[in-house]
Residue, then its C-alpha position, 0 to 999 in steps of 0.5 A: x499500500x505504501x508504494x501505491x500511495x506514492x504512485x498515486x501522488x506521482x500521478x496527481x503531481x503530473x496531472x496538475x495544469x500549470x498556468x499561463x507564463x506568457x504575459x500579454x504585452x503592448x510593446x513592439x519590442x521585435x521591431x528593431x531585432x533583425x536576423x542576419x540574412x547574410x550569414x548561413x549555416x551552409x556558409x559556415x561549413x563551407x570549408x568543412x565539407x570534406x572533414x564532416x563527411x567522414x570525421x566528427x568534429x568535437x567540442x565540450x560545452x562546459x558553461x550554460x550560457x555558451x551552450x544556450x548561445x550555441x543552440x540558439x545561433x544554430x536554431x536561428x540559421x538552420x536551413x532544413x530541419x531541426x530535430x529535438x528530443x528531451x526529457x525536460x522542455x520547460x516553459x520557463x524563461x529558457x523554454x519560451x525563448x527556445x519555442x520562440x526560435x523554433x517558431x521562427x525557424x519554422x516560419x522560414x520553411x525549416x522543418x521542426x520536430x519535437x520528441x518529449x518524454x510524457x512524465x515531465x511535460x509541464x504546460x498546458x495542452x492548449x499551448x502544446x497544440x498551438x506550437x504543433x499547429x504551425x504547418x512546419x512543427x510537429x510535436x510527439x510525446x513518448x510513452x504517453x498515458x501518465x501525464x497527457x491524455x486520458x483521465x486520472x483513473x486511466x493514469x492510476x490503472x496504468x501505473x498499478x497494472x503496467x508498472x514497468x511500462x509506466x516507468x520506462x522514460x525517454x531520457x535521451x537529450x539530443x539536438x540535431x540541425x540540418x544533419x550537420x551539426x548536433x548536441x547531446x549531454x546532460x542539459x534539459x530545456x529549462x532555466x536552471x541548466x543554463x545558468x538562468x534560475x534565481x535559486x538553483x543551477x546545474x553544473x552541467x555538461x553537453x558536447x557539440x558534434x559536427x558531421x558524421x556523428x550528427x548523422x548518427x544522432x539523426x538516425x537515432x532520433x528518427x528510430x525514436x520518432x517512427x516508434x510506436x511509443x512516440x505518439x503525435x500530440x494531435x492523436x492524444x488530444x483531438x481537439x484543435x488549439x483554440x486559436x488555430x485560425x488566428x494568423x497572429x497566434x505567435x505574436x505574444x510569444x515573439x514579443x516575450x522573447x524579444x523584451x530585453x527583460x527576458x532575452x538580455x541584450x548582452x546575450x544577443x551580442x554574444x550570438x552576434x559574435x558567435x560565428x567569429x568565435x566559432x571560426x576561431x575554434x576551428x583555427x585554433x585547433x579547439x574543435x578536435x577532428x576524430x575518426x571514430x567518435x561513438x554515439x550510442x543510444x538505447x533502443x526505444x523501450x530499453x528492454x523486453x521485460x523479460x528480466x523484470x524491471x531489469x534488462x539493461x540496454x546498449x548504453x549500459x553495456x558500452x559503459x560496463x565494457x569501458x570500466x572493464x577495459x580500463x588500465x590506469x584511471x576512471x573519474x566519473x561525474x554522476x549527480x545520482x549515485x545508486x549502486x548494486x551488487x553488479x555495478x559495485x563487483x565491476x568497480x571493485x574489479x577494476x580497482x583490484x587490478x590497480x585502477x584508481x576510480x574517483x566519483x563526484x556526486x552531489x551531496x545532501x546539501x546540493x542535491x535536487x533529488x532526495x529520493x535518489x540521495x537516499x538510495x545512495x546513502x543506503x549503500x554508500x559504505x558498500x561502495x566505499x568498500x570496493x576501494x572507490x573514491x567518493x567525493x560529494x559536490x558542495x552547494x556553494x562550490x567555488x568553481x560555480x563563479x567560473x562556470x555560472x556565466x549566465x548574465x542573470x547571475x550578475x543581477x543578483x545579490x545572492x548566489x544560487x545554489x550549485x548542484x551537479x548534473x553533468x554525467x561524464x566519464x574519463x578513462x585513462x585520460x584518453x577516453x571521454x564519455x558525455x552524455x545523459x546516463x546517471x550511474x543509478x538503476x533507472x538509467x541502467x534498465x529503464x530509462x532510455x540514454x545516450x552517450x558520446x564515446x570520444x577516443x581523444x586524449x586532447x578531449x579526455x584531458x580537457x574534461x578531466x581538468x574541469x573534473x580535477x577542479x571539482x574534486x578539490x576541497x573548495x568544490x567537494x567534500x572527500x567522503x570516507x568511512x569516517x566522514x560524510x557531509x550529511x550534517x551540513x544540512x538541516x535535521x528536517x532535510x535529513x529526515x526527509x531523506x530518511x522517509x524516502x528509504x521506502x521507495x524501491x531502489x530499482x525505480x530511483 
C-alpha cells in the first residue's frame, strides 16, 4: 500500500495544470531585432565539407550560457531541419525563448520535429497544440498516458497494472540541425540548466558534434520518432488549438522573447559574435576532428521486460565495457549514484587490477533529488568498500563563479545553490564519455539514454582538468568511512531523506 500511495501522489502531481506563463504586452519589442540574412549555416561549414563527410568535430560545452547561445545560433540559421529530443522541456524563460526560435525557424520553412517524454511535460495542452498547429512543427510525446491524455483513473491504472511500462521514460537529450551539427549531454531545456535560475542551477556538460556523429544522432532520433511509443500530440488530444485560425497566434511569444527583460541585450551580443568565435575555435584546433566517435543510444523501450525491471541496454553495456577495459584511472561525474551488487563488483574488479576510480556526486546539501540521495546513502559504505573514492559536491562550490556565466547571475545580490548534473566519464585520460546516463538503476534498466564516446586524449584531458578542479576541497567534500557531509544540512532535510527509504531502489 505504501508504494501505491506514492504512485498516486506522482500521478496527481503530473495532472496539475500549469498557468499561462506568457504575459501580455503592448510594446513592439521585435521591431528593432532582425536576423542577419547575410549569414548561413552552409557558408559557416563551407570549408569543412570533406572533414564532415567521414569525421566528427568535437567540442565540449562546459558553461550553461555558452551552451544556450550555441543552440540558439544554430536554430536561428538552420536551413532544412531541426530535430530535438528531451526529457524535460519547460515553459520557463529559457523554454519560451527556445520555442520562439523554433517558431521563427519554422516560419522560414525549416521542418521542426519535437519529441518530449510524457512524464515531465509541464505546460497546458492548448499551448502544446498551438505550437503543433504550425505547418512546419510536429510534436510527439514519448510513452504517453501517465501525464498527458486520458483521465486520472486510467493513469492510476497504468501505474498499478503496467508498472514497468509506466516507468520506462525517454531520458535522451539530442539537438540536431540540418543533419550536420548536433548537441547531446546532460542539459534539458529549462532555466536551471543554463545558469538562469534565481535559486538553483546545475553544473552540467554537453558536447557539440559536427559531421558524422550528427548523422548518427539523426538516425537514432528517427528510430525514436517512428517508434510506436512516440505518439503525435494531435492523436493524444484530438481537439484543435483554440486559436488555430489566428495568424497572429505567435505574436505574444515573439514579443516575450524580444523583450530585453527576458532576453538580455548582452546575450544577443554573444549571438552576434558567435560566427567569429566559432571560426576561431576551428583555427585554434579547439574543435577536435576524430575518425571514431561513437554515439550510442538505447533502443526505444530499452528492454523486453524478460528480467522484470532489469535488462539494461546498449548504453549500460558500453559503459560497463569501458570500465572493464580501463588500465589506470576512471574519473566519473554523476548527479545520482545508486549502485547494486553488479556495478559494485565491476568497480571492485577495476580497483583490484590497479585502476584508481574517483566519483563526484551530489551531497545532500547540493542535491535536487532526495529520493535518489536516499538510495545512494543506503549503499555508500558498500561502495567505499570496493576501493572507489567518493566526493560529494558543495552547494556553494567556488567553481560556480567560473562556470555560472549566465548574465542573470550578475543581477542577483545572492549566488544560487549549485548542484551537479553533468554525466561524464574519463578513462585513462584517453577516452571521454559525455551523455545522459546517471549511475543508477533507472538509467541502467528503465530510461533510454544516450552517450558520446570520444577517443581523444585532447578532449579527455580537457574534461579531466575540469573534473580535477571540482574534486578539490573548495568544491567538494571527500567522503570516507569516517566522514560524510550529511550533517551540513538541517535535521528536516535529513529526516526527509530517511523517509524516502521506502521507495524501491529499482525505480530511483
